N, C-alpha and C positions, 0 to 999 in steps of 0.2 A: 471277779472283783480284780484286780488289774495288781504285777506283782509291785508295784510303785504303790498300788490304796494300800495292798499289806501293810509292807514299812516304814507308808506314815500309819498305817493305828499302831504298827511297835515299838518305834519312836514316840508316839504318846501316851506308850505304857510306863514307857521307859522313865518318860518326864514325868507322868505323876505319879512315881512309885519310891522313883529315885531322887526326885531334883532333888536341893535347897532351901531349905526355902530362906537363910537368910544373904543370896545373895542379890549382892546394886552392886552392879557396874556406870563411874561417872554418875551417884546419887542415881540409877533408875535400875526397877531390880529387873534381876534375872532369872529367869531357869535352866537352871544347869548343875552344875554336877563336882563337886570340889575330891584333890584328895593330895595331899600330901604327902605324896610317899622319897621324906628325907632324905634315904638311903635308899641304893641304886640298890635292886634286885639281880640275881647274878643267873649271865645268859655264860652256860659249864663254871665255867672261871673265868670270867672278869666279868667284870663291876658295869651295867649299864653305867648310861648318863641320863636314866626315867628320876629324877631324884631334886628336881623342883618340887613347889608344889605347881597347881596346874590344875586349872574345871572346863568339865567337857560339853560343851554346843553344842545344840541345833545349828546348821552355818546360817539360816535366814534369820537366825541373831545374835550370829555374829558381826554380819553387817556395818557395825554403827563402829563397831572394835578397832580401834586400831591398840599397834604399842603406845604406849605408854599413859592409858587407859586406868584408871584405878578400880578395883574388884576390893572390895567389903566382904569379910564371911564377918559376918559376926561387928567384934571388937578390930580382929586383924583384916592392915589392909595390907595392900600387891599395887604392886606394880607389870602392869601388862608388857614383855621384853618378846615377847613371840607367840606365831594366832598359824599352830598348825592343822591347818585343813585336812583331812582324810580321805576322799574322796569317793566317802560313802554319807555325805550329808552328816558328816559329824564334823567341828573345828575343835585343838585342842589349845586352851590358855595358859603359852607357862607365864609363873609368873615370882615373877623377889619381892620378899618382902619389903616396902618401903618403908 
């Protein structure tokens, strides 16, 4: 089995076990992981800028998502203001409240 296949199997397991079931983007269901780090964590003594709610999705699922897309998580709605591919097959959607 090629390394690429092993990573794909790992990504499948991550989505299967950790994805939130109540995510939609522009009304379509999305398999991803929502996080809301409202207070940026510290790196040493300096606070980082990681304080926006975000959703991590596979690159293949992020293809149709654009800045301005509406993400619903349960009853809360957010607007995508930035997409950040990380080079590993995942994209982080940075969100702000709608």
